[in-house]
N, C-alpha and C positions, 0 to 999 in steps of 0.2 A: 169625088164624093160631095154631094150637095147637102147643105144644112138648111134647105128650104123650110121656112116657117119658124126657125129658131129666132128668138129675140133676146137681146141683152140690153141692159141699161147701165149707164155710167156717169161719172162726175168729172168734169174738167174744172179743176180748182185753179184759180189764177190769182196773182198778186202783182202789185206794182212795187218795184224795188229801184229806188233812185230814178224814178220816171220811166223805167223800162218794164214792159209786160213780161211776166214769167208764168209758166204753167207747170203743174205737177204731173209728172208721168211716172208709171211704174214699169218695172222690168219683170217679165214672167220668170218664175222659178222653175226648177227642175233641170235635169241633165240635157234636154234637147235645146234649151235656150242659153245655157251658161256661156257659150262662146260667141253669141250673137249680140250685137249692139245696135248699130244704125239699122233702122227699119224694123226693130224688134220691140220697142217700148209701146205702151198703151196708156189710155186713161184707165183708172180703176173702174172695172165693169164686170158684169156677169149676167148669166142667163136668168130669165124669170118666166113664170107660168102666166097664162092668160088671166088667172084669178088675182094676180098681184098688180098693183098700179106701177107703171114704169118709174115714177119718182120715188116710191117706197123701195123698189128694187135697187135703184141707183144709190140710195142712202145705205141700204143693207150691204151692198157690195163694197161701197167705199169703206165701211167699217170693217168688213171681213178682210179686205186686202191691205188696209193701212193701219188698222187699230184705232183710228180716229173717227169721231162723228163729223158729219158734214157741218161746216161752221156757219151756215146761214140758209136763207131761202134759195131754192133752186130756180134757175131760169131755163126753160126748155129751149133746146136748139133743134135744128132739123134732123129727123131720123135719117140714117145713112145705111144703105144696103151694101154689104160686103161682097167680095167676089164670089164667095161660095153660097150666098143667099141669105145669111144671117142679117138681121136688121138691128142696128145699134140705136137706142134712144138716148141721146146725150143731154146732159144738163150742165149748165155753167153756174159757178158760184165763186164769189171773191172771198178769199180768206188765206190764212197762212198756217201751216203746220211745220213741225220740225221733221223733215224728210228722213233724217238719220234715225229718228226715234220710231219709225213705222214698224209695226208688227203684223205679219200676215198669218192667215189661217194656213193649214197644210192640206196636202192630198197624198194618197198612197199610190205608188207606182212600182210595178215589177222592174227592178233594176239590179244588175244588168238584165237586158232582155233575155227571156227564156231561162233565167237562172232559178226561178222559183222563190227568189228573195224579194220581199216587199219592203220598200223604204218610204219614209215620209219626206216630202219636200215642201218648202213654202210655196204657196200659190204665186206670191210675188217675192222676189229676193232682194229688191231694193227700190227705193223711190228717190226722185231727184227733181229739182227745179231747173227749168231750161228757159232761156230766152227763145223767142219765136223761131228764129232761123235754125237754131240747134234742135229745138223741139220738132220742127218739120222734118229734119234729117233723121231723128231718133224714132219718130212715130211710125207705126205700121202704116204702109201706104193707104190702105182702105179707110183709115181714120183721119187722114190729113184734111179732108173737107170740114171736119168738126173744128179743127184748129183755125182754118181759114175763116169759117163763119164767126167764131169768137172774135178774131182779130178785126174783122170787118165791122161787127157790132160795136166794139169798143172804140173804133176809130171815128164813129159818128158823133 
């Protein structure tokens, strides 16, 4: 199934802790993701329509998935096409939030499948700060170029 034409925007929040770069990643909620860890995390992001500016969508999605407002001006990073065709428009911003205090919006899903029972699940079930090596391992492979670009920019 191709998602050709779909676009999403997200925020890669970063901070310096004792001289070490850390990034905030979120873990998708719901029953399909609960046992997955490495290669399952993401930057807070979501789809947007052509009528919405990517930076506005990134701010909206960050708020919906974490419960926090973006803590500063956004720096655009290079858009990245995912394996199924979706294009992510990422933005970086330095700041700090309490990952344990994040609160996500929810979505409804028939669970168990074909049961007729609808359940609400958080879109994001947790957030955490990771140093670059761990973040690279945790992040969905298609989003790893975003992390690499941030690291390269900050190394200059």
